C-alpha angles and dihedrals in degrees: 000000000000123000092253091050091050091048093050090047092053091048092049091053095050121100113260094252091055091047088055091051091051090048093050093046092049092045090051091052092057098041101045125087093195120122091253089072104104091199100068114132116268128211121239089252092054092050092049091047090052090050091050090050091049092051091050091050091049092049089050092051093251097139142093129219109259094236090052091048092050091048091048092050091045092053093044092055097039098250094119 
């Protein structure tokens, strides 16, 4: 199952009121220009700095296997 399929499946199985909360939260992310919006455009320099930081963290062993991270997030939010 792909990530998008798993996400859609989780949304379909949520109660209607929780689906509405997810919809409103997502809508707010894309319509706000506040700093909390994680989807603001980045400059080339910001992207390269983030990549450098990620490479340093990986080299220092500061990473988690993707399947472990997904399981951890799923358990934290009650999906698993």
